[in-house]
C-alpha positions as CSV (number, residue, x, y, z in Angstrom):
1,M,12.6,111.1,43.3
2,H,14.7,113.3,41.0
3,R,15.8,111.7,37.8
4,T,19.5,111.7,38.8
5,Q,18.6,110.2,42.1
6,R,16.6,107.5,40.3
7,T,19.6,106.8,38.0
8,L,22.0,106.6,40.8
9,Y,19.5,104.4,42.8
10,S,19.2,102.0,39.8
11,V,22.9,101.8,39.5
12,A,23.3,101.0,43.1
13,V,20.6,98.3,43.0
14,L,22.1,96.7,39.9
15,G,25.5,96.7,41.5
16,A,24.2,95.1,44.6
17,A,22.5,92.4,42.6
18,L,25.7,91.7,40.7
19,F,27.6,91.6,44.0
20,L,25.2,89.2,45.6
21,G,25.3,87.1,42.5
22,T,29.1,86.9,42.6
23,A,28.9,86.0,46.4
24,A,26.4,83.2,45.6
25,R,28.6,81.9,43.0
26,S,31.6,81.9,45.4
27,R,29.9,79.1,47.4
28,A,31.9,76.4,45.6
29,Q,31.1,72.7,46.0
30,Y,33.6,69.8,45.9
31,N,33.0,66.1,46.0
32,V,35.8,63.6,46.7
33,A,34.5,61.0,44.3
34,A,33.0,63.1,41.5
35,D,36.3,65.2,41.4
36,F,38.5,62.2,41.3
37,S,41.2,62.2,38.6
38,T,43.0,59.3,37.2
39,L,45.3,61.5,35.2
40,Q,46.9,63.9,37.8
41,N,47.7,64.0,41.5
42,P,47.3,66.6,42.9
43,N,44.1,67.4,41.1
44,G,42.9,70.9,41.7
45,V,41.9,71.1,45.5
46,W,42.3,67.3,46.0
47,Q,45.4,65.1,46.4
48,Y,45.8,61.5,47.4
49,G,48.6,60.0,49.6
50,E,49.6,58.3,52.8
51,S,51.2,58.8,56.1
52,A,52.9,56.5,58.6
53,T,50.6,57.5,61.5
54,E,47.2,59.0,61.9
55,L,48.7,62.6,62.4
56,G,51.9,62.0,60.5
57,A,53.6,63.7,57.7
58,F,51.7,63.5,54.4
59,S,53.3,61.8,51.5
60,L,51.8,62.2,47.9
61,Y,51.0,59.1,45.9
62,T,53.1,59.3,42.7
63,H,51.9,56.2,40.9
64,G,48.8,55.9,38.8
65,V,47.8,52.3,39.0
66,T,45.1,49.7,38.3
67,T,44.7,48.4,41.9
68,D,44.5,44.7,42.8
69,V,40.7,45.0,42.8
70,G,40.7,46.1,39.2
71,L,40.0,49.9,39.4
72,P,42.1,52.9,38.6
73,G,43.7,54.7,41.5
74,W,46.8,56.1,43.1
75,N,49.5,54.5,45.3
76,N,53.2,54.6,45.9
77,A,55.5,53.0,43.2
78,T,56.9,50.4,45.7
79,T,53.8,48.3,46.2
80,G,52.8,47.4,42.7
81,T,49.1,47.1,42.5
82,H,48.7,46.5,46.3
83,P,47.8,48.9,49.1
84,P,48.1,51.4,50.4
85,Y,46.0,53.2,47.7
86,V,43.0,55.3,46.9
87,D,40.9,54.1,43.9
88,Y,37.7,54.9,42.2
89,N,34.9,53.0,40.4
90,N,34.5,54.6,37.0
91,T,32.6,51.8,35.5
92,G,29.2,53.4,35.9
93,A,27.7,50.6,37.7
94,Q,28.2,48.7,41.0
95,F,31.7,46.9,40.9
96,T,33.0,43.9,42.8
97,G,36.7,43.1,42.8
98,L,38.2,40.4,45.0
99,T,36.1,40.7,48.1
100,A,35.2,44.5,47.9
101,T,32.0,46.0,46.4
102,Y,32.1,49.6,45.2
103,S,29.0,51.6,44.5
104,A,28.7,53.2,41.1
105,G,31.1,56.3,41.1
106,G,32.3,55.3,44.6
107,L,35.8,56.0,46.0
108,G,37.7,53.5,48.1
109,Q,40.7,53.8,50.4
110,H,42.8,50.9,51.7
111,P,45.6,51.1,54.3
112,G,49.0,49.5,53.9
113,S,50.5,46.4,55.3
114,L,52.8,48.4,57.6
115,G,50.0,50.4,59.1
116,E,50.2,53.3,56.6
117,Y,47.2,55.6,56.5
118,S,45.7,56.1,53.0
119,M,43.9,59.4,52.5
120,S,42.2,61.8,50.3
121,V,43.1,65.4,51.2
122,F,41.1,68.7,50.4
123,T,43.1,72.0,50.5
124,A,41.0,75.2,50.8
125,P,41.5,77.6,47.9
126,T,40.3,80.5,49.8
127,A,39.8,81.4,53.5
128,G,36.3,80.8,54.7
129,T,33.8,78.6,56.6
130,Y,33.3,75.3,55.0
131,S,30.6,72.6,55.5
132,I,32.0,69.1,55.4
133,S,29.7,66.0,55.3
134,G,30.1,62.4,54.2
135,A,30.7,58.9,55.6
136,F,33.2,56.1,56.0
137,T,31.7,52.7,55.0
138,G,33.2,49.2,55.1
139,I,33.0,47.8,51.5
140,D,34.7,44.4,52.1
141,F,32.0,41.7,52.4
142,H,34.2,38.8,53.2
143,Y,36.5,39.6,56.2
144,P,34.7,42.2,56.7
145,T,36.4,45.8,56.8
146,S,38.0,46.6,60.2
147,T,39.7,50.1,59.9
148,D,40.1,53.2,62.0
149,D,39.0,56.4,60.1
150,H,39.5,60.1,60.7
151,V,38.8,63.5,59.5
152,V,41.8,65.6,60.2
153,L,42.6,69.3,60.1
154,Q,46.2,70.3,58.9
155,N,47.6,73.7,59.0
156,G,51.3,73.4,58.0
157,A,52.9,71.1,60.6
158,T,50.0,71.5,63.0
159,V,47.6,68.6,62.7
160,S,44.5,67.7,64.8
161,S,41.6,65.3,64.6
162,L,38.1,66.5,64.0
163,F,36.3,63.1,63.8
164,D,37.3,59.5,64.7
165,V,35.4,56.2,64.1
166,N,36.2,52.5,63.9
167,V,34.5,50.7,61.0
168,N,34.1,47.1,61.8
169,E,31.4,45.8,59.5
170,Y,30.3,45.7,55.9
171,G,27.8,48.1,54.4
172,V,27.2,50.3,57.3
173,A,27.8,54.0,56.8
174,H,29.5,56.1,59.6
175,P,28.5,59.7,58.9
176,F,30.2,62.9,59.8
177,T,28.9,66.5,59.5
178,L,31.4,69.2,60.4
179,T,31.6,73.1,60.0
180,Q,35.1,74.3,60.0
181,F,36.8,77.6,59.2
182,L,39.7,77.1,57.0
183,G,42.5,79.5,56.1
184,A,43.7,79.5,52.5
185,G,46.0,76.5,52.1
186,E,44.8,74.7,55.2
187,S,43.7,71.0,54.6
188,I,41.1,68.4,55.5
189,R,42.5,64.9,55.5
190,F,40.2,61.9,55.1
191,E,42.2,59.0,56.5
192,T,41.9,55.2,56.6
193,G,44.1,53.0,58.9
194,Y,44.1,49.4,59.5
195,G,42.3,49.4,62.8
196,T,42.8,48.0,66.2
197,N,43.5,44.4,64.8
198,G,46.7,45.5,63.2
199,N,45.8,43.7,59.9
200,F,45.3,45.4,56.5
201,V,43.7,42.4,54.8
202,G,40.2,43.1,53.7
203,D,40.2,46.7,54.7
204,S,38.6,48.3,51.7
205,T,36.7,51.4,53.0
206,G,34.4,53.5,51.0
207,L,34.6,57.3,51.4
208,S,32.0,59.9,50.6
209,A,32.7,63.5,51.3
210,N,31.0,66.8,50.2
211,I,32.5,70.1,51.0
212,T,30.8,73.5,50.5
213,A,32.3,76.9,50.9
214,A,29.5,78.2,53.0
215,S,30.9,81.7,53.4
216,A,34.1,82.7,51.6
217,V,36.1,85.7,52.9
218,P,35.9,88.5,50.2
219,E,39.2,89.3,48.4
220,L,39.7,92.3,46.3
221,G,39.4,91.3,42.6
222,S,37.2,88.4,43.4
223,G,34.7,88.6,46.4
224,L,34.7,92.4,46.1
225,S,33.6,92.3,42.5
226,F,33.1,95.0,39.9
227,G,29.4,94.8,40.8
228,G,30.2,95.3,44.4
229,L,32.4,98.4,43.7
230,I,29.4,99.8,41.6
231,A,27.1,99.1,44.4
232,I,29.3,100.9,47.0
233,A,29.9,103.8,44.6
234,G,26.3,104.2,43.7
235,L,25.0,103.9,47.2
236,G,27.5,106.6,48.2
237,L,26.4,108.9,45.5
238,V,22.7,108.4,46.6
239,R,23.5,109.3,50.1
240,R,25.6,112.4,49.0
241,R,22.8,113.5,46.8
242,R,20.2,113.2,49.5
243,S,22.3,115.1,52.0
244,R,22.3,118.0,49.6
């Protein structure tokens, strides 16, 4: 191989490696509990709030609160420390408050007395295919938990359910595993309602959710990185050199 060809080939390989490295790094991962913030809502790709019905309009929680179980969380300012709310066990150990037991680092959702759905919402920062996995688990050991829970796709005013389950026991995980293409700005809502019994008492529900951007759509300046441009240019020069 001619020296110039070897140089161009090396540039192309280096550029391809940089491009693939950028692509690998673009597979961002998000976790509903680990990413929880007691300081701001919205918090990056996450926000916490409620809706009057399962597929109803989303309303952002605006009140940072220590909930009635004794953990930090978010609710609306009209209910004091009471549901509906989303809260998080930041104690570093298993925690029991009132009749609910949270795992260390666990996130809980509790519906409201008027049937309000409490929820955590993920909004896709870029278009791509996302892997979504997790579980809803009853964490009230006394009553026990009796809720209806949903994974819901929202694109503007268009809302549709992807997964539905009734949680009617304590300590049993109800898992979900989904693969979903999301446009930038589309949302996945993880919702907890008060169930078929129409009673919100004792309805603390644990939520675990992991989201991975399995294949982000390349964008100029991000997915098509400087390394990618080098790779394309280098391979083009190699081809041109060989054609001569």
